[in-house]
N, C-alpha and C positions, 0 to 999 in steps of 0.2 A: 277450590282446587283439590280439597281435599277428601273432596265425594268424588271426583272425578278419576282418582287415583285410585280411590278402595274399589270402582266399579272393574278401572284397568285390571290389578291386583285380580278378581276375582274371575278376568277372563284369560287371565295367563295360570293362575292354578288351575281353571278347566282346560285349559289348552295343552297343559303339560300332563294332566290329570290323562286326556286322551290320546293321547303318545304313548306313555306304560300302560295303557290297554292292548296297545297293540304286540307289545310283547306275549309270547306263551306263556311267558313267569307269572303274568298280570291274568291270563285269561284262567290256567289252573288254580290261582288264586283267589278269584272272582267266585269259580264251581267250586273249590271247597267250602268256602264260609258261607255260600247261599245253601250245605249238605244235597248238591249235585241237582239244585231243585229251577236254578237259571242255566243250565246249559248253552253258553257261547257258540251257535250254529246262523248261518247263512242259509235257510230250506235246505235245514234236513244235513249241510256239511258243515265241516269248523271250517270258519271263517278268519280266524285268529285277530279277532277284536275290532273286526271291519265294523259290524255293526254296532259293537260295545261303543264306540267311538262317536257314532251317530247318534247313540240313545245321548250320550251325556254330556252335545254339542244341543241337541232339543230339548234337553231337560233345559241350561241354561237359556235358548231360544225363547224357549215358553213363558221362561222367568220374568225377559226382558220385553215381550210380548205383553204381558199380563201390567207391567208395568207404565208402555207406552196406551193403554186403556185408561188406566188408571189415571196419566197424570196428562190426561188429553186435555186443550183449554187452558192450562195455571197459566196465568200472565206476572205473578209476584209471589215471594213469601207470604203477603197476606192471605194469598187463598188459603184454605183448611188442608188442601191436599200438598203443601208446598212442603211438610215437612216427611212426607214419605219419602221424597227424591235425594235427601239430606239428612235423615237421619233413622230409626230401627231397622242397626245392621241385624244385631241379633233377629230377628224376625226375615230379615231376608236371607240371612244364611243361611238359614231353620228352612226355609223355604226353595231355595236352591236345591240344597240336599234333596230336601224331601221330592222335589220334582225329578232328581236323579233316581234314586227309589224305584217311584212311581214308571218312570221310563222303561226299565227292566222288566216291567208285568207286559210292558204292548209288543203284542206278535212282531217276529222277525218279518215278518213280509210287510208290514206297513214302515219300519225304515228301509226295505230293498227299493220300496215305492219311492221314498223321503229323499232316499241317498242320489237317484234318479233323477229328478224330477223339481222340486222344488231348494233344496238344496243346492243344488249346482245352480240354479237360476238365482238365488242368492248370495252365489261366491260370485260369480259375474258381477253382479249390482253391485257388490263391495270392490272390488277390483274397479270400473269405471269408476266408482266415485272415490278411488285413491288419486287416481292418474288426472281428474278433475282441478282435484287438491293442490297437486303440486304443481298447475299451471296456474292456477291462481296466485300460488306462492311464492313463485319464481315472477309474476306481473306483480305482486304486493311488496317483496323485496325492491328490485329493479325500481319504483314507485316514491318508495321511503326513504331511500338513497337519494334520488335526483329532488325531492323536498326538502332534506336537509343541507342539500348542497346550492339549491337555490334558495331556499331562507335566509342562512347563515353562511353563505358561501366559505365553507368548511374545507379545508387541504385534507382533511382525516376524513370525512364521508366519501370525498371523491378518490382519494386512494385507496381508499376498503372497497368499493366500489368496483375499483381498474382491478387492481390485486385478486379480488374475490372470482371476476369473470376470469382473466388469464389464465388464476388456478385451474380453476373447473373444466377450462378447454385443456390446457395439458393433463392433466389427469385423465379428459374423455382420449383424446388422443393414445395417450404412454398406454393406458388400460385397452386400447386398440390392438394396438404395435404387439404389447402382451398376448391376447386370442390369437393375432393372426401365428405368434412362435409358437405356441405350445398346445392351440386347441384346432387347428384346422390345416393336419398332416392330409398326403394327399389318401384320401379315400374317406373324407370327415364333410361331407358334402351342406349336410345340412349346418354345423358350424362356421364351414365358411359363407355360405348364404347367409345366415343369419350376422352374421359379424359385417362382411359388406354392406347390406343394407343399411345397417345400423348407420356405417360409416357415410355411405351416401347420404342417409334423410338427416344425418346431423348437420352434412355440409348445408343441403337444401334449406333448412329452414334458419342456417342463420346467415345465407344468403336474404333470403324473403325478409327479415327481421331490418333492415337496413334498405332494402330496396327503398326507391324514393318516394312511389306509390303509397306505400306503408307507412312509409316516416310521414309520409303529407297527411293522412288519416287520423296516427295518433302518433304524435314525434315523443312521445314519452318510451317508444315498443324500440328493439336496439338489442346488441348481444349479448347482452345480463342477463337477461332472461332465456335466452337460447341456450347460455353457457350451461344453466339452470338444470334444464331441459335433457341435455344432450349429454353430461354425466350422469344424472338418474337415466338414463336408455343404456346409456355405458351399461353402467353400474346391473340392468339387468338383463342385459345380452351375457355379460360376464357370468353373472350368477348361472344363468340359463347352460352356457356353456360347460360351468365347473361343478352342474349338478347333474347332467344327464348319465343315464349310462353308459358303461366303458365296454359296452358288449361289440362294440367295431375298434375300440383303442385308439378311443378322441378324449378320452378325460384324462391324463395323465395324475392328477389327482386322488382317482381311486386307488393308483397304483401305487402311488406314494409310500412309503413306511412313517413309522411312525405312530402313537398313540391313536389310532383311528376311533377304538371308544370314544376317548375325552373329545374328539373333534367333533361325532356325530353329537355331544351330547350338546357343546356349547352351539353348534351350528342352530340346533332344534332351539335353544334359549331363545338366542340372538334372534329367531326366526321369529318367537313367537315375543319376545319383545315387542319389536320394530310392528308387529300386528294388533298389540295393543294402546302402543303409542299414535299409531297411524287409524286406530279406530277410535281412542280418546278426542285428539286432532279435528276427527272429522264430525264428530259428534258434537261437538262445539263451537266449530270455526264455519257458526252462521250467514258468514258473506257469501260465500261459492257457494251454499245453499237454496240461496233466494230472499236472506235477510238476516240480520245478526238483532240478537233481544227483542223483547215485549213492547218496546217504548209508547207510549200513547201518542195520539194523536194531536196535536194542535190545532186549537181551533182558527177559521180562515176569518180574520175581518179587518177592515180600517184602521189598521195604526193608525194613521194620521189623524182623523177626526177623534178617534179614541183621546190621543195624546192630548186633543185638547181640552178636552172635558176632565180630565184627571183621570183615565176610565183603563184597566184591565183588559192591557191587549191581546194577549195570551191564555189559556187554558193550563193553569198552574199543575205541574206535574207530581207534586205532592203538597199533604196540608201545612206548612213550612212555607214555602213558596208561594202558600196561598196566603200564609198569613201577613207574609214578607211585602204580595202585592199588597194587600191591604194595609199595610201601615205607608207604604212607600207614596199610594194615590191621597189618604190622607196628609200628610207632608207637605206635597206640591199642591193642595187646595188651602194649605192654612193652618188647621183643623187641628195638627200637631207640630212642633217645635223638631228640629231637623235629627235633634237628638233622639227621639224615641227608634228611629233606625239606628243607630250605635249601640242600645241598650237590645234593641231586640236581636240584634246579631249579636251580643253576647251570650245572651240564651238559647238561643239558636244554636252556635255551636257548641256550649255545654251540651245542649240536648242531645245533637247530633252525634259528640263524641263519646256518649252513653249508650245508644243504641244502634247505628249502622254501623260502628265498627263491630256489632255481633251481627248483623244480618245485610248484608250490601244489594238485595235481591229484594225490597220494600218496595222500590216503586218498579220497578221489571226486572226478569227472572233477564241470568246472562247467556242462557243460552234455553231451547227448545226441551224443553224435556221429554216430549213421546219422541220428537225426533231423534232425540240421543239413543232412546232405545230402542229407537227400530233401527240407528245404525250397527250397534252393539249386538242385534239378531243376526244383520248381512255379518257379522264377523263373526257369528256362530258357524254361520253355513260356510263362509272360506276357509275355517280352520278344519272343518268336518273333512270337505271335500279335498282340500290340502293334502291333508293326512294319509284318505282313500283311495281319489282316484286314480285308478290304475293299479294298486298296491295288492302282490303277492306275497302272500305270510308263509311262515311256515316252513323259512328256511334256516332257524334256527338260529337267527342275529339274537344276542340279549338286548338291541335297541335298535329300532328302525330308523335308516338315516329318515329327513325329512324333504319333502320335495325331488327325490331322486328319484324322479322317471319322464319319459319321454312328454308324457301329457304336463308337469307342471314346467318342463325345458321350454317347451311352444307356450304352454299361456305368459311364462315372463318374454320371450321371442314377442309375440306381439300385442303383451301389450305396454312393449317397447314403438310398436308402431303406430299403435292407438293413439300413444300418449305426443308421440311426434303429430299425429293427425289432429288432435286437440290444439294443441299448443296454433297449429297454421293454421286453425280455424279462427281460434281467436286473435290473431291475426291478419286474416283476412274478411273477418266478418265485416269493420267499420268501412270497407272498400266496396264491399258487397252489398250490405244493405247500411247506407249511409245514415237514414233516416232513427234509426235505432239505435245508434251511438253518438254518445255529447262529449267529445273530448276538449 
């Protein structure tokens, strides 16, 4: 956990540094520190940190790409490359800073191409990954509660499932009403369409989730998952209309009086914290990515015949289990007394307390190290694209609002629609492709 938090903090610091580079103050300070050797320009014109943002995120992206290659195929901490993931933080930070410095020596033309192609594609992939994880989380949460209810007949879990579902639906409806009141005035066609489509899709997936055909294929599907998807997509829509420009007087938040600078800073930090958390969760949540961990595959043997001869019927997953299986077979054959198993358990417990308490990945890593860094690479592309897409610098602002462009608003609106689509497909897929699902 400490390792993942450390990587998330590096991404957070890198994102905040990128955001600061959008200010005119940071650009002048950078040019002053380099004795005017590295003027921040875009094809000969002042771009107010546009390229600087991509340079900084490109550097961290290259760092994670190198880490992904170095850790390719690592399955346990016993691999000699295992400590590279969890240690050597001093050299890692030096390498990260060094890559940032080197990135400022690369010509501007490279980053103009990078920003419009590779970074843009990486940002889209990162968004899709986050939506898939959200849908997977919705199913996992509901199934976990249902398992607790079925196994324990727990009123606590039943109440928690029902109350959370109702709360999320109430929050979704309340949010929709608020958006209609404050952001859907006459002339705000974009907001009216986005809010109305979100409401229609919310009702549609809710009906689909309880349809008899869906319930027949997957009895665990229901309103609990739909509620979580609904509240998240409503949040995305509200965030979109709340962060759009106010050129059509459709965003009263921008015209609101108060500590505008503090609001911008707080909004940026919350955005970067959310990205860091989402990235870390996505990078370690192997279930939604096609497999969790790297556990060794057990040998398939005839257990009944092996048991008759006192033989080991499964491949041991560690030296400790191999020793235990050998003792168990010897006791069953009469070669050793039954007390030998108790003595062995005491010795193994002592050894386990001293070794495994320090290393919980000797048998298998808890997540795919290479995939972890690939997802962080995509996160760097998303942060750079979020900060620079359709950004117009040079307006004299101390701090630039993060995501306050029509592009960012539309990305959130379309992301909500895609999330509904992914969730609807997760409900319909067992009906359309029954042979590929077994509930």
